[in-house]
C-alpha positions as CSV (number, residue, x, y, z in Angstrom):
1,X,0.0,0.0,0.0
2,X,1.2,3.5,-0.8
3,X,-0.1,6.7,1.0
4,X,-0.9,8.1,-2.5
5,X,-3.6,5.6,-3.2
6,X,-6.8,7.3,-4.0
7,X,-10.3,5.9,-3.9
8,X,-9.7,2.8,-1.7
9,X,-10.9,1.6,1.7
10,X,-8.8,-1.2,3.2
11,X,-11.1,-3.0,5.6
12,X,-8.6,-5.4,7.1
13,X,-6.1,-3.7,9.5
14,X,-3.4,-5.3,11.7
15,X,-3.6,-3.2,14.9
16,X,-1.0,-3.0,17.6
17,X,-1.4,-5.5,20.4
18,X,-4.0,-4.1,22.9
19,X,-1.8,-4.8,25.9
20,X,1.0,-2.9,24.4
21,X,-1.3,0.0,23.5
22,X,-2.5,0.1,27.2
23,X,1.1,0.1,28.4
24,X,2.1,3.0,26.1
25,X,-1.0,5.0,27.3
26,X,0.6,5.3,30.8
27,X,3.4,7.5,29.5
28,X,3.8,11.0,28.1
29,X,4.7,11.8,24.5
30,X,8.1,13.1,25.5
31,X,9.0,9.8,27.3
32,X,7.7,7.7,24.4
33,X,9.6,9.8,21.8
34,X,12.8,9.3,23.7
35,X,12.2,5.6,24.2
36,X,11.6,5.2,20.5
37,X,15.0,6.7,19.7
38,X,13.9,10.3,19.2
39,X,11.8,9.7,16.1
40,X,8.1,9.5,15.3
41,X,7.1,13.0,16.3
42,X,4.6,15.0,14.3
43,X,5.2,18.6,13.6
44,X,4.5,20.7,16.7
45,X,1.9,22.9,15.0
46,X,-0.6,20.1,15.8
47,X,-2.2,21.2,19.1
48,X,-4.9,20.0,21.4
49,X,-8.1,21.9,20.8
50,X,-8.9,22.0,24.6
51,X,-6.8,21.8,27.7
52,X,-6.3,18.3,29.1
53,X,-6.9,16.5,25.8
54,X,-5.0,13.3,25.6
55,X,-5.3,10.1,23.5
56,X,-3.6,6.8,22.7
57,X,-4.7,4.1,20.4
58,X,-4.2,2.3,17.1
59,X,-4.5,4.5,14.0
60,X,-7.3,4.3,11.6
61,X,-5.9,6.5,8.8
62,X,-7.7,8.8,6.4
63,X,-6.4,10.6,3.3
64,X,-8.5,13.7,2.7
65,X,-8.7,16.1,-0.2
66,X,-8.5,19.9,0.7
67,X,-11.8,21.3,1.8
68,X,-13.6,18.0,1.6
69,X,-14.5,15.8,4.6
70,X,-16.2,13.0,2.7
71,X,-13.6,10.4,3.7
72,X,-14.1,11.0,7.4
73,X,-17.7,9.8,7.0
74,X,-16.4,6.8,5.1
75,X,-13.9,6.1,7.8
76,X,-16.6,6.0,10.6
77,X,-17.7,2.6,9.3
78,X,-14.3,1.1,9.7
79,X,-13.8,2.2,13.3
80,X,-13.2,-0.3,16.0
81,X,-13.2,0.3,19.8
82,X,-10.2,2.3,20.9
83,X,-9.1,3.5,17.5
84,X,-7.6,6.9,16.9
85,X,-8.5,8.5,13.6
86,X,-5.4,10.1,11.9
87,X,-6.3,12.3,9.0
88,X,-3.9,13.7,6.5
89,X,-4.6,15.8,3.4
90,X,-3.2,15.6,-0.1
91,X,-2.1,19.3,0.3
92,X,-2.2,21.9,3.1
93,X,-5.8,22.8,4.2
94,X,-7.0,24.5,7.3
95,X,-10.8,24.2,6.6
96,X,-13.0,22.9,9.4
97,X,-13.2,19.2,8.4
98,X,-14.5,18.0,11.7
99,X,-17.0,19.1,14.3
100,X,-19.4,17.9,17.0
101,X,-21.6,15.8,14.7
102,X,-18.8,13.7,13.3
103,X,-17.4,13.4,16.9
104,X,-20.7,12.0,18.0
105,X,-20.6,9.5,15.1
106,X,-17.0,8.6,15.9
107,X,-17.7,8.1,19.6
108,X,-20.6,5.8,18.9
109,X,-18.3,3.6,16.8
110,X,-15.7,3.5,19.6
111,X,-13.2,6.1,18.5
112,X,-10.8,7.4,21.2
113,X,-10.1,10.7,19.4
114,X,-8.8,12.4,16.3
115,X,-5.4,13.7,15.0
116,X,-5.8,15.8,11.9
117,X,-3.5,17.9,9.8
118,X,-6.3,20.3,9.0
119,X,-8.9,22.4,10.8
120,X,-11.7,21.5,13.2
121,X,-14.6,23.5,14.7
122,X,-17.2,23.2,17.4
123,X,-14.4,23.3,20.0
124,X,-16.7,24.0,23.0
125,X,-18.8,21.0,22.1
126,X,-15.8,18.8,21.7
127,X,-14.6,19.8,25.1
128,X,-18.0,19.2,26.6
129,X,-18.0,15.7,25.1
130,X,-14.4,15.2,26.2
131,X,-13.6,14.0,22.7
132,X,-9.8,14.6,22.3
133,X,-8.8,16.3,19.0
134,X,-5.3,17.5,18.0
135,X,-5.4,19.7,14.9
136,X,-3.5,22.1,12.7
137,X,-6.1,24.8,13.1
138,X,-9.5,25.8,14.6
139,X,-11.6,27.1,11.7
140,X,-15.3,27.6,11.4
141,X,-15.1,27.3,7.6
142,X,-17.1,24.2,6.4
143,X,-16.2,21.6,3.8
144,X,-17.9,19.8,0.9
145,X,-18.3,16.1,0.1
146,X,-17.3,15.8,-3.5
147,X,-13.9,14.2,-3.9
148,X,-12.5,10.7,-3.2
149,X,-9.6,10.2,-0.8
150,X,-8.8,6.9,1.0
151,X,-9.1,5.1,4.3
152,X,-6.6,2.8,5.9
153,X,-3.6,3.6,3.7
154,X,-0.2,4.8,5.0
155,X,-0.3,8.6,5.3
156,X,2.1,11.3,6.1
157,X,0.5,13.5,8.8
158,X,2.4,16.6,9.9
159,X,5.6,15.1,8.5
160,X,5.2,11.7,10.3
161,X,4.5,8.4,8.5
162,X,1.5,6.7,10.0
163,X,0.4,3.2,8.9
164,X,-3.0,1.7,9.8
165,X,-2.7,0.1,13.2
166,X,0.4,2.0,14.4
167,X,0.0,3.5,17.9
168,X,-0.6,7.2,18.1
169,X,-0.1,8.9,21.4
170,X,-0.9,12.6,21.9
171,X,-0.8,15.0,24.9
172,X,0.0,18.7,25.5
173,X,3.6,18.1,24.5
174,X,2.7,16.8,21.0
175,X,1.9,13.7,18.9
176,X,4.1,10.7,18.5
177,X,3.7,7.6,16.3
178,X,5.0,4.2,17.4
179,X,5.2,1.4,14.7
180,X,2.8,-1.3,15.7
181,X,5.4,-4.0,15.7
182,X,7.5,-2.0,18.2
183,X,4.7,-1.1,20.6
184,X,5.6,-3.5,23.4
185,X,9.3,-2.9,23.1
186,X,8.9,0.9,23.2
187,X,6.5,0.6,26.2
188,X,9.2,-1.4,28.1
189,X,11.8,1.1,27.2
190,X,9.6,3.9,28.4
191,X,9.0,2.2,31.7
192,X,12.8,1.8,32.2
193,X,13.3,5.5,31.3
194,X,10.7,6.6,33.8
195,X,12.3,4.5,36.5
196,X,15.7,6.1,35.8
197,X,14.1,9.5,35.8
198,X,12.5,8.9,39.2
199,X,16.0,8.4,40.8
200,X,17.4,11.5,39.1
201,X,14.3,13.5,40.3
202,X,15.1,12.6,43.9
203,X,18.7,13.7,43.5
204,X,17.7,17.0,42.0
205,X,15.3,17.6,44.9
206,X,18.2,17.0,47.2
207,X,20.0,19.9,45.5
208,X,22.4,17.9,43.3
209,X,23.3,19.7,40.1
210,X,23.0,18.4,36.6
211,X,26.6,19.3,36.1
212,X,27.6,16.6,38.6
213,X,24.7,14.1,38.0
214,X,25.6,13.9,34.3
215,X,29.4,14.3,34.7
216,X,29.4,17.4,32.6
217,X,32.3,19.3,34.3
218,X,35.1,17.4,32.5
219,X,33.7,17.8,28.9
220,X,33.0,21.5,29.6
221,X,36.5,22.0,30.8
222,X,38.0,20.2,27.8
223,X,36.1,22.6,25.5
224,X,37.5,25.6,27.4
225,X,34.8,26.7,29.7
226,X,36.2,28.8,32.5
227,X,34.9,30.5,35.6
228,X,35.9,34.1,36.5
229,X,35.2,36.3,39.5
């Protein structure tokens, strides 16, 4: 499958293992990004449309055409409990592709939220519903239903490759994509990282400096850093 496929809906998706998804959901985006090897982040212009929005789940991908939300309605039929809809566009568009009515439809089908490289509207309603959305823009401008895109094809959303079934995690720090076959491995690495950070946190609370904790003084001196009264 190529992300440039147009006019196709793939109905069979290999989703990440549910236990691995649940494990990843315990961690923040920054921790998972580091555990993944500092890859997988979407561009930081994707922001939560309301404070406290957070999501984690396997991706159901949508390729939209600019100013046209037809494929989001098509995608609703393919949703499974816990899915996160990830919508990319064939070119930049900030129109309001998504709002309260589609959120109601998505929730009824089990969706956990939406990540979209485009605009959304009805933000107050989305917050009242507690339906997490991460978007490029908030825009009242409506869309049409006239042009085919695709559902469940690999897409590039905000510069990140997302395949159907990959794990998408989003919080106030951003959006990260974990390849489905690496979900369990990355969850384990994230747990180890959090454990190590807990120890460092206690040392910082005790007043220890990062200069000593991370053995920075020697390398700084080698580069010529000097202290003067």
